[in-house]
N, C-alpha and C positions, 0 to 999 in steps of 0.2 A: 688860375686864370679862367679855366673853363673845364667842364666835365661833359663828355659825349658818351652816351650809353648806346650799346648795340644789343639787340635781342628781339625775339618775336613778340614780347610783351614787356611792359614796364614792370620790372621785378622789385623795385624799391623806390621809395620817394626820397630823393636826395635833397639834403639841406646843406648845400655847399657854401651858400652865401655868394656864389658867382654863377655866371650863365650855365645853364644845363640844357642840352639838346638830346633828343632821342631819335635813333634811326632804327626803323623796323626791318631788321635783317637777322634771321636766325644765326646763332653762334654754334659752331661745332664743339661738342663736349661739355657745354654748360648752358645755363639759361640766359645769361647776359654777361657782357664785359663792359668795363667802364674805362674810357680813355681820359686820363686826368692830366691836364697841362698845368704845371706849376712854375713859380718864379722864385728865385732867391733874392729878388729885389722888391721893394714896396710896390704894391699894385693898387691902381685906382679903377673903380667900376665905371662903366659907361652905359647909357641907355637912351635911345630915342624911339621914334615911332616905327622905325624899320628894324633896328638891331639892338642886341645887348652885347656887351663885351667887357674886356678888362685889359689894362695895359700897364706896363712898367716904363722905365725911362727909355727903353730901347725897342720893345715889342708890344704889339697889340693883337689880341685874339678876339675876333668878331663872330657872332652867331646870328643866323637869320633863318626864318622859315615862312613859307607862304603857300596858301592853297591855290590850286588851279583846277580847271574843269575839262580842258581839252588840250591837244597839241598846240593849237593856235594860241590859246590862253597861256600855255607854258612858255612859248617864245616871248610873249609880252611880259610875263612875270619874270623871266630870266633877265630881260632888258631892264626892267624896273629895279630888280634887286642889285644887279651888277652896277647899274648907274648910281644907286645909292651907296654902294661900296666905294666906287671911284670918287664920288662927291665927298664922302667922309675922308678918304685918303688925301684928296687935294687940299682940303681946308684944315687938316689936322697935322699931327706931329709924326705920322707914320706913312710917308708917301709911297713906300715900296712894298708891293704885294709879293710875298714869298711863296705861299702855298694856299690852295683852295681845295676843299672837299665838297662834292655835289652829290646829292642822293634824291631820287624821286621814283615813284612806282611806275610799273609798266613801261620801262625805258625803251623797249623794242616795239611797243604797240604802234600801229599805223592808224592815224585819224586825219580825215580830210586830205588824204593823199600824201601825208608826210609822217615819218617815224618821229616819235616823241624826242628821242635823243637828237635827231637832226634839227628839229624845231628848237630845242633848247640851245643848240650850237648857234643857230641864227640869232637868237636874242642876246646871247653872251657876246658874240662877235660884234654886233651892232653897238653894244655898250663900249667895247674897246675902241671902236671907230669914233663914236661921239666924244669920247674923252681923250682923243688923240694919243692913245697908247699903242705903241708899236707891237705887232704880233711877235716880233723877235724877242721882245722883253716880257713875253707872257710868263706867268708863274707856273710852277709845277702844279699839277691838278689831277683829279680823277672824277669820273661821273659813273655812278652805279645805280642799278635798279633795286630800290627797296621793295618791301612786300606790301606797303601801304603808307598812308600818312601824306603829309605835304611835301613840297620841295624843301629840302633841308640843305643849307649851305653854311659851312664855317671856314674861316680863313685866318691866316697869320700874316701880319704886316710888320714892317720894320722902319726905323729911322734910316737905316743904311741899305743901299741896294745889294741885291744878291747877284750872283753870276749864273746866267742861264747855261745849262749843259744840254747838248744834243747827243744822239746816239748815231755813230757812223753806220750802223747796221740798218737804220731806219730812216725813212723820209721824215722830216720835221712835220709834226701834225698840222701845223698852220700852212703847210704847202701841199696837203693832200689834194688829189684831183677831185673834180666835181662829182664823181661817182659816189662819194661818201656824203654828199649833201650840198645844199645851196651855199653853205659857208663852212669852211674848214674848222675843225676843233681848235680852240684858242688856248694852247698850253705848250709848255716846254717839257722836255723829257725829265729834267731835274733842275733844281735850284740849289746853288751852293751859297750858304749864308755864313757870314763871318761875324759871330757874336761871341764876345768873351774870349777865353783863352784858346778854344779849339773850334774849328768850323763844324757845321752840320750840313749834311747833304739830304735834301728832301727829294726823293725819287717818285715821280708820278706813277699812277696806275700803269703797269707795264704788262704787255701781253705777247702772244706768239705772232708777231708781225715782223716781216722782213721787207725792207723798202716801205711800201704802203699796203702790201698784201698779207692777208691772214695765211699762215702756213700750218699744216697738220690739222685741218678742221675736224677730222674724225678721231683724233687720238688725244685724250687728256694727258697721257704720259709724255708724248712728244711736245705737246703745247707747254706743259710745265717746264720741261728742260729748255725749250727755246726761250721761254720767259725769263728763266734764271740766267741764260746766256746774255740776254739783253740787259738785265740788271748789272751783270758783271761789266759789260761794255760801258755802261753809263758811269760806273764807279771808276773804271780806267780813264775815261775822258775827264772826270773830275780831278783825277790825279795830275793831269796836265795843267790844271789851274791851281795847283798847290795843295790839293786835298790829300792828307795822309790818313788813309782808312785805318781805323783802330782794329779791324778784323771782324770776321763773321761771328765770333763768339760773343764778346761784350759790346761790339761796335755797331749792332744793327737790330732794329725792330721791324717786323713785317706784319702787314695785313694781307691775307690772301682772300680774294673773293671768288667763289666757285659757283658755277651756274646750277649744276645738278647735285642733289643731295648725295647720290651714290658715289660721287667723285671726291667728296670732302676728305676722307681719309687717304685716298690715293695721292692727292696733292700734298697733304701734310707730310706723308711718309717720304715723298721724293725730296721735298725741301729739307727735311731733317737729314736724309741720307747725304744730300749734296753739301749742306752747310753746317751740319752738326748742331752743337749746343748754342742755338741762337739766344740772344738776350730776351727776345720775345717773339712769339709767332701766334697770331690770332687768325683763325679760319672762319669765314663768314659765308653764308649761302645768299648769293645775290645775282641778279642778271647783269650781263656785261654789255657794253655799248654796241658791239656787233653781234649779230645772231650766230655767227660761226665761231665766235670765241667762247671757250669753255671756262676760262679763268682769267684773272688779272691779279697782279701782285704789286703792292706799293711798299715803299721802305723809307725809314729814317735811319741814316747812317751817321755815326759820330767819328770825327777825326781826332787824331792825337795832337796834342799841343806841340807847336814848333819848338 
């Protein structure tokens, strides 16, 4: 359905026949990794002036990218792109947004008195308002700072609604106080999707936050452990909605985003020590949405069939 490449440079020209995106983020241990989304059902390609994508009878994968020149322009660009996504969802066969990935350079840079991430959040939130989408129904998501290139967004949408999961250890992101920007980030901690025989849990980018406060700002070790505790809490909450986690071995794939190069192996080693032989762990060097956060981890978890 889609291929997303991660690396500091394009290492290979892909001829997948389907949408291909590139995110400029160095990968620990290799030149590049490719995230390949496949379908066991027939797939139809889609393209318009804003996005490319591919869908089967139940799911749609959309890919978008757009240049911007400043924080103000980023807000307007985010509004335009998210409005385009919502317009597509409203008139198409996949009205339910399950998961969104957002990447853009210099995420913590301040321009015109506003941080780029906060400006992005303003534009994204405005699109939710314009299309009458409740923040409580926001999809799981992440927003990371790439090393260059345009704003890159890809998303997964469905014919069927997901179940939004929050973390009792954390304030819901859409209820963050004004100290984090003019508009709160618009995402849920996770989305539980029921497709096929077994459910899938899409866990948002998760960090060392309790309530709405960053904790352990000076320690990458403690931040990593707190992050993993938050992921466990989200999985536990999903269990209350009928999710039967297949386990940390074959039932989970992780992407860890680490701010400083010297911390890449530290984060990897802690995750491996905590959760053993994961199905997949990719560690990327990227900036995090708060300057005092040293890492962020996202996950896809598979449930066992009922």
